[in-house]
N, C-alpha and C positions, 0 to 999 in steps of 0.2 A: 478471394481477400477483401476485394471491392465490396462484394455483396454482405460479407460479414461485418465490414466496417459499417455500411449503412444501417444496419439494426444494432450493431454493437455485441455482436453474438461470438462469443468464444466458448467452445464445448468444453466441460469439464475433464480433466484428467489428473490421476493420482487421488488420494483419498486422505483429505484432512478430517474425516469424520472418525477417524480411529483414534484421534488425538485426545488426551486426557482432559483439557477444558471443553472441547465439545461434549464428551461422554458425560461430564459433568451436568452442562447445561441440558442435555437431552434428558436426564434424570429430574431435571429441577422444571422442565416444561412438561414432564408427564407425557413426553413423545409416544410411550408405548400404548397410550389410550387417545390419541389424537388422529382426526382426519387431517393431514398436513398439507399446506398449500405450497405448490410451486408455481408461480405466476410467471416466470420466465423460462419454461422447462426445457426448450430446446430439444434434443434429442434422448430426453428423459434419462440422463447420467445420474442425477442426484439421487433419486430413489435406488438406483442399483447399487451406488456407492453406500447409502445408509445400510442396505442389506448386507454388503460386503463388510461392514465395520461392526456385524452382529448386532445390530438396532432394529427395531421393529417399531411400525406404527400401523393401525389397522387399514389405513387407506391414503391414498394421495388424490389431490385435486390439481391437475395439471394442465397448463394453459401455454400458449405462446402465439404471438403474432405470425410467426411462420413455423408451425409444428415441424419437428424432426423427427417424429416418431408416432407410431399407432398407439392412441391412448391418450395424446396429447391435444386438447381442445383448442380450436383456432379462437384468439382473442387479443384484442389490443389493450393488454392489462395496465398500461399506463394511463390510457384514457378512459378505460372501464375497469376499475380494479375489483376484483372479486371480494364479497363480502361472507362474513359469518365464519371466519377461521381464525383460531388463537394462535397457532404454530405455523410459520413460514421458514422453509428452508429454501433458498435461491443463489442462483448465480447470475446477477442481473446484468442488464446490457450495459457496456463500456462504451462512451462516446464524449470526447471533449467537445465544446462548443466550438472552439476554435478550429479545431480539427475539422469538425462537419463544415464549417463555412468555407475552409480552404479547398475542401473536395468538392463541395457543391451538395452536401448531403443534407436530408431534412433533419431539424432539430427543434424539439417543442418550444412553441413560443410562450406556454403557459408556465414555464419555469424560471426561477433567477439562477438556479445553479448552473455551474460550469461544466458539468458532466452528466451524463445521463444516469450513471450509476447511482448519483446523489439524489436525483429526483426519484429514481426506482425505490431506495432505501425510504425516502420520506413517504411514498405511497405506502410500503410495507407497514412501516411503523405506525401511520395514521390508522391502519386497519386490522392490525395483529398485534398481539401482546408479546409473543416470544418470536424474535426475528434473528436467523443465522444468515449471513450473506458474505459469498467470495466475491471479494473486490479488490482494487488495487491497494497494494501494500501503502501508498502514500496517504491514505485516507487517515491514518492515525495524526497525522500533522494538520490534519483540515480544521479541528476543533468543531466538527459538526456531531449533532447527535449524541453528545458525551453524556447527556444526563440518565439516558437507558442503556448505554453502551457499558457492559460489565466486563466483556473479555475481549482482547483483540491479539490475533494470533498472526505472526509473520510466518508464512508458509515457505520454509526454505526447501527446494529441492532436495530429495534424498535418494540414493540408491536402495535396491531391493533390501539390503541388510540392514538399511537404517542410517548410513553413515551420509553425510553430506559430501559431495563430489564436485570437482570443478566442471565449469561449463565446458561442453563438448564431448565429454566422454561418455561412453555407452553405458546404459544401466542408470542414468539419471531420470528421475521421474518428475517431469515439469507438470503443472496443473493444468495445462492447457495443450492442445496437440499441435497449434499453429503460432504460438507465440511464448515467448520467454519473460514476459512481463511479471514483474515483481508481485505477488499476490499476497493476501491476508485473509483471514477468517474473522468477521465481526459477529460477536454474539451479545445481542441485546435481550433484555428482560422488560416486563410490564412496568416494574418498580423503579424508581430513581436509585442511582448509587453515587456514594461521595466520591469513588476513585475508579480507576479502569485498571484491571490486571493486563499487563502485557506480556506477551509470551513469543519465544521463537520457537515454533513446533512445540515439545513438551517442555522446554525449559522456560520457566517463570524469569522473567527479566526485572520485574518489580511493578509497582503501581506508578501510573501516568504521573501523578503529583509527585512522588518521590523522584522521579526520573527527571522531571523538569527542575527541581531544586539544584541540580548539578549544572545548569545552562547559566551563561553569565546574563547580566541584564541587557535589555535590548538597548542598543546605540543608536541615536539619531545625529551623530556625529558627522556632518555633510564634508568636513573638511577631509575626511579620508575618502579619496577619489580612487575607484576602480576603473581598469582598463586606462590607466594613465601612463602612455608611453615613456615617460620620463620618471615612473614610480620609484621609489626606494625600498621597495619591497615587492618580492615574486610569491605567487601563490599557484601550486598544483592543487586543484579543487577536486579533482576525480581520482578514486582508486584505480590502480593497475588491475590486470586480471590475476595477479598472483597474492598481495596482501593489502592490508589498510595502508595505503601510501599517500594519502593527502598529506600536504606539508607546506609551509612557508619555506621559502628559500631566497638567497642573494638574487636581486634583480640581473645581475650579471649572468647568471645561469639560463636565463631568458633572453639573451642579447640577440639570439638569431630567430626569435619567435614573433610572428607578426601580432601586435596587439590590436583586435578588432574590438570595435564599440559594442557587439551584442555577444561576445564571447563570454561562457560561463564555467569554461573548464580550465584554461591556464591565462593568467593575467598577471599585470604589475599593478601595484597599489600605491598610490600617492599617499603618504602619512607626514604631517607636519612636525614630526619629532624623530629622533633617532631611535630606530627599533631595534629590539633585541631578539633577533630570530630563534634562538635557541629557547629563550622563555615562552614565545609564542608557540613553538611546537610542543613545548611540556604542557602548555595549558590545553591545546588541542587534543593530545593524546590521552590527558586526564578526563576531558570531557566524554571523549569517544569511550573511554573504557568504563566511565561510570554511568553513563546513557545508553550503553550497549548499540550506540548509532541509531536509535529508535528517531532521532529527530534529524537525522542527515537523509537525504534522499535516496532512496535506492533505484536503481535503473538496471535494464536487463543484462546479465552475465553473472555469473557466479566466479568468486575470487577462487584461486587453487586452495586457500583455506577453508573453503566451504561456506562462505558468507556472501550475501549480494554486495556487489560493487556499489559505493556509495560517493555522494556529491555534496560538497560543502558550499550552502548558499551564501549569497552576499550577507544577508542579515546576521547569521551567525558569526561570519568571517570579520565583519565590522566589529561586532561584540566582542569577540576574542582579542583583536588588536586594541580596542579601546578600554579593556578591563583595566581597573586602578590597581 
């Protein structure tokens, strides 16, 4: 695992290329007539998945800094990106800068981005018109590269019969063999878009601009203090493994819970007015329903109801509490 972390390599499992939005993208990119680039080809999974999805392209150009299969050329594509390709389908390396620093792993000094996959996407978009990339699901909340992003698919693990299934049960198809990290498929085009279609597998959730309209206005009210041991409002900010269980609660419910300075999961909040907990939970429920949780951070583990577990960040929490 440390070797894979050093290069950010996680080999692809599952097949997102069977999904309707990718099939539409493949037709628009004229994939059937293209020599397609995979600059981070690993064990050559993506060409096999494209074939399994009943899609065809005449040939592939496959590269990797550490080739994992015959036919993959050795090349540091972040330092020397291949030129002359219009279509790129890839599973780029993932490695957060802070994680690399903590583990003593190398990280490119030539990028401002905080994760290797963002640097990789930037390289792909600079040199290719059509780009499809398997990346962390959290990307859709980063605000990056939206001008050319046409579709983003949250890839929720499914059983063989297509039904989502709780984490840990046999038959669940995760995108990677050695991680359950929430993943997405970003589909870019050469031309700019006014909006981004957001999907959960084959379900269209809406345009990102439309979904954002259901969020409260950001709040800068610093009189609302998080991790306040004497706070008058409790917050359980993560879902359990069963259902959408994030909620505000009376602080007495957390009386035996030690409030730590850096805790982001369960906390007490100091609010300088009397709070209506039922109203806050109603606001939260409405936001979750109308935005389909697109703006809540997913983390590994599928709830029993078939969705990613989610975490409510402090920024959105503050905005909900401070809504007029």
